[in-house]
N, C-alpha and C positions, 0 to 999 in steps of 0.2 A: 504494500500500500504506500502511496506517495502522499505527501501533504504539502499544501501551498498556503501562503498567506497573501492576500491582496489587500492593499491599503488604499483607502479613499481619503484624500485631503480636502478639507472644506475650509474656505476662506470666507469670512463674513465682513461686510462693510456697511456701516449705517451712516446715513446723512439725514439727520432730522427724522422725518417720518417715512423715509424710504430705506429699505434694507435690501442689500444684494448678497447673494451667496454664490460661490463658485465651487463646484465639486469636481475633483480630478481623480481619474483612475489611471495611473501610470505603470502599473505592474504587468500589463500585457506586453509581451515581447515586441510586438510590431505596431502597436496602436496606443495612442494616448487619447482617452476620452475626457472631454471637458463639457460640463453642463452648467447652466446658470438658472437661478431662481430669484424672484423678487417678491417683496411684500410691501405694500403701501398702506399706512395707517389712515383711517378715516379721520379727518380733522376734528370731528366731533367726539371721537373716542378718547378716553384718558390715555396718557402716555404710558405705554407698557412695552418697552423694547424687547423683552423676552419673547413675546408672542410673534413679533415681526421676524426675529431671528429664526424661531422654530419654523414658521411658515416658509420663509425664503429657503432655508436648508432643505425642508421637506420637498419643495418644488424642484430644487436643484438635483436632489437624489432621485426623485421620480423621473426627471428627464434623463439622468445618467442611466438609470435602469432601462428606459426605453431604447436608448442608444445601444446598450449592450445586447438587448434582445434582438435589435435589428442586425447587428454584426453577427450574432450567433445564427440567425436565419440565413444570412448570406453565406456563412461558412458551411452550414448544412446543405444548402442548395448547390454550392460549388462541389461538394463531395458526392451528393446523390443525384444531381442533375434533375431534381424534382422540386417543384415549388413547396415552400413551407406554408402551411395554412393556419396553424395554431401553435403559438408558443406562450401566449399570455394566459 
């Protein structure tokens, strides 16, 4: 049995009521995946930066997940010469 560890780096930047997150997966030997997520606070909501960070990171990780599924489908199709219809 082999074991691997893949690391995802998440950088978060907040500017007032806008929060941006960038998620990077660099452990694949041939591909670096980068995804972004944002969250914007409603001006009427109380200032709670933790919620914006959580939402921006969740959106970035969700996008990263979709990118990885897309690459996986391409790899399967290249090997089988058949279209992938369901991975999610």
